[in-house]
VEXDREN-2710 file (C-alpha; in Angstrom, 1 decimal):
% VEXDREN-2710
k/r/px/py/pz
1/MET/129.2/116.0/135.0
2/LEU/132.0/113.1/134.5
3/GLN/131.4/109.9/132.6
4/LYS/133.1/106.7/134.0
5/LYS/133.4/103.7/132.4
6/ILE/133.8/101.2/135.1
7/CYS/133.6/97.0/134.3
8/LEU/133.3/94.0/136.7
9/LEU/134.9/90.9/135.8
10/GLY/135.4/88.1/138.1
11/ALA/134.9/84.0/137.8
12/PHE/131.5/82.4/137.1
13/GLY/128.8/82.9/139.9
14/VAL/131.0/85.5/142.0
15/GLY/127.9/87.9/142.7
16/LYS/128.8/91.3/139.7
17/THR/125.6/91.3/138.3
18/SER/124.3/91.0/142.4
19/LEU/126.1/93.9/143.5
20/VAL/125.7/95.7/140.4
21/ARG/121.4/94.8/140.9
22/ARG/121.9/96.3/144.8
23/PHE/124.0/99.4/143.6
24/VAL/121.8/100.5/140.8
25/ASP/118.2/99.5/142.1
26/THR/118.8/98.3/145.6
27/ILE/117.6/95.2/145.3
28/PHE/118.9/91.3/145.6
29/SER/117.3/88.2/144.0
30/ASP/118.6/84.2/144.9
31/SER/117.7/83.4/141.9
32/TYR/121.1/82.9/139.9
33/LEU/120.8/84.1/136.1
34/THR/124.5/84.2/134.3
35/THR/125.1/87.4/132.3
36/VAL/125.9/86.1/128.4
37/GLY/128.1/89.0/126.7
38/VAL/128.1/92.2/128.7
39/LYS/124.9/94.8/130.8
40/ILE/125.8/98.2/131.3
41/ASP/123.4/100.5/133.8
42/LYS/124.7/103.2/135.0
43/LYS/124.5/105.1/138.4
44/VAL/125.2/109.1/138.8
45/VAL/127.5/109.2/142.2
46/ARG/128.1/112.6/144.4
47/THR/131.6/112.1/145.0
48/GLY/132.6/115.9/147.3
49/ALA/131.4/118.5/145.1
50/ASP/131.2/116.4/141.7
51/ASP/128.3/114.2/140.4
52/VAL/130.6/110.7/138.3
53/ALA/128.2/109.2/136.3
54/LEU/129.9/105.8/136.3
55/ILE/128.7/103.6/133.8
56/LEU/129.1/99.9/134.9
57/TRP/129.8/96.9/132.9
58/ASP/128.6/93.8/134.2
59/ILE/130.9/91.5/132.2
60/ALA/129.8/88.2/131.5
61/GLY/132.4/85.3/134.4
62/GLU/135.1/83.6/133.3
63/ASP/136.0/79.9/133.5
64/GLU/138.8/78.3/131.8
65/VAL/136.7/77.5/128.9
66/SER/135.7/81.8/128.0
67/ALA/138.1/84.4/128.7
68/VAL/136.8/88.6/129.3
69/ARG/136.8/89.8/126.2
70/VAL/139.3/92.5/125.7
71/SER/137.6/94.7/123.2
72/TYR/135.3/94.9/126.4
73/LEU/137.8/96.7/128.7
74/ARG/138.8/99.7/126.2
75/GLY/138.0/103.1/127.6
76/ALA/137.6/101.2/131.4
77/ALA/138.5/104.4/133.7
78/GLY/139.1/101.6/136.2
79/TYR/137.3/98.4/137.6
80/LEU/136.4/95.8/140.1
81/LEU/138.3/91.9/140.4
82/VAL/135.1/90.4/142.1
83/VAL/135.7/86.9/143.9
84/ASP/133.3/84.5/146.3
85/GLY/134.5/84.3/149.5
86/THR/133.5/80.5/149.6
87/ARG/135.4/79.3/146.9
88/PRO/139.4/80.1/146.6
89/GLU/139.5/79.2/143.5
90/THR/137.7/82.4/142.0
91/LEU/140.8/84.6/143.5
92/ALA/142.6/82.0/141.0
93/THR/140.7/83.7/138.7
94/ALA/140.8/86.8/139.5
95/GLU/145.0/86.9/139.6
96/SER/145.1/85.0/136.6
97/ILE/142.1/88.6/135.3
98/GLN/144.4/91.2/136.7
99/GLY/147.2/90.0/134.4
100/ARG/145.9/90.4/131.3
101/ILE/143.9/93.8/132.4
102/ARG/146.8/95.4/133.1
103/ALA/148.7/94.6/129.9
104/GLU/145.4/95.7/128.1
105/LEU/144.9/98.6/130.3
106/GLY/148.1/99.6/132.7
107/ALA/147.7/101.0/136.2
108/VAL/143.8/102.1/135.9
109/PRO/143.0/102.5/139.8
110/PHE/140.8/99.0/140.9
111/PHE/139.6/97.3/143.6
112/VAL/139.3/93.5/144.4
113/LEU/135.5/92.3/146.0
114/LEU/135.9/89.7/148.5
115/ASN/131.6/88.7/148.5
116/LYS/129.5/86.7/149.7
117/SER/130.9/88.6/152.9
118/ASP/127.4/87.7/155.0
119/LEU/128.3/83.7/154.1
120/VAL/131.3/84.0/157.3
121/GLU/130.7/80.7/158.4
122/ASP/131.7/79.3/154.9
123/TRP/134.4/81.4/154.4
124/ALA/137.2/79.6/151.8
125/LEU/140.3/82.4/150.8
126/PRO/143.1/81.8/152.9
127/PRO/144.5/84.8/154.2
128/GLU/148.2/84.4/153.7
129/ARG/147.4/85.0/149.5
130/ILE/145.4/87.9/150.8
131/GLU/148.2/89.4/152.2
132/ALA/150.4/88.9/149.6
133/LEU/148.3/90.6/147.3
134/ALA/147.5/93.6/149.1
135/ALA/151.5/93.0/149.6
136/ASP/151.9/93.9/146.4
137/GLY/149.2/96.7/145.3
138/TRP/146.0/95.3/145.6
139/LEU/143.2/96.7/147.6
140/PHE/140.5/94.5/148.7
141/ARG/137.0/95.8/150.2
142/ARG/134.6/93.0/151.6
143/THR/131.1/93.2/150.2
144/SER/128.0/91.6/150.3
145/ALA/125.4/92.2/147.9
146/LYS/122.2/90.5/149.5
147/THR/122.6/92.8/153.3
148/GLY/124.4/95.8/150.9
149/ILE/127.6/95.3/153.4
150/GLY/130.6/97.4/151.6
151/VAL/128.8/97.3/148.9
152/ASP/127.8/102.0/148.2
153/GLU/130.9/102.6/150.0
154/THR/133.1/100.7/147.8
155/PHE/131.5/102.1/144.0
156/GLY/131.6/105.7/146.0
157/GLU/135.1/105.4/146.8
158/LEU/136.5/104.1/143.4
159/ALA/133.7/107.1/141.6
160/ALA/135.8/109.6/144.4
161/ARG/139.6/108.1/142.9
162/LEU/138.2/108.8/139.0
163/ALA/136.8/112.1/139.8
164/GLY/140.2/113.2/140.9
END
């Protein structure tokens, strides 16, 4: 069985831990728990005829004071950049993280998860910025850890890409 390390990265409070809990345990909780350092989970995903064990590294959020530790990224086969659709500044944080990851890991598969898509009335991301980044090769997926929309599909699609 293939094992692939996947890192979840993004600003504080974008829903990284909630997405992992939804994917691994199929649950959602409204209570907010800050991740300190890194939390590691595992889930086996069937991709075609193969099983892929995804080793999920839920890395503590980033802001202008606290940046992602590069050592956490080593060995990652892919990653998910998580953005809170109701907070445009989290897209800027994702852009900053992406630049550093590319410098550290090179070109590895990744998706940008536009999380909290269930809060459509509060959506605040500039469509023109999303379009520009998509034109640059960023792959966007809308997700909701609360409702589960897009979560299993996105993790499964990344696993399939990593399985070859």
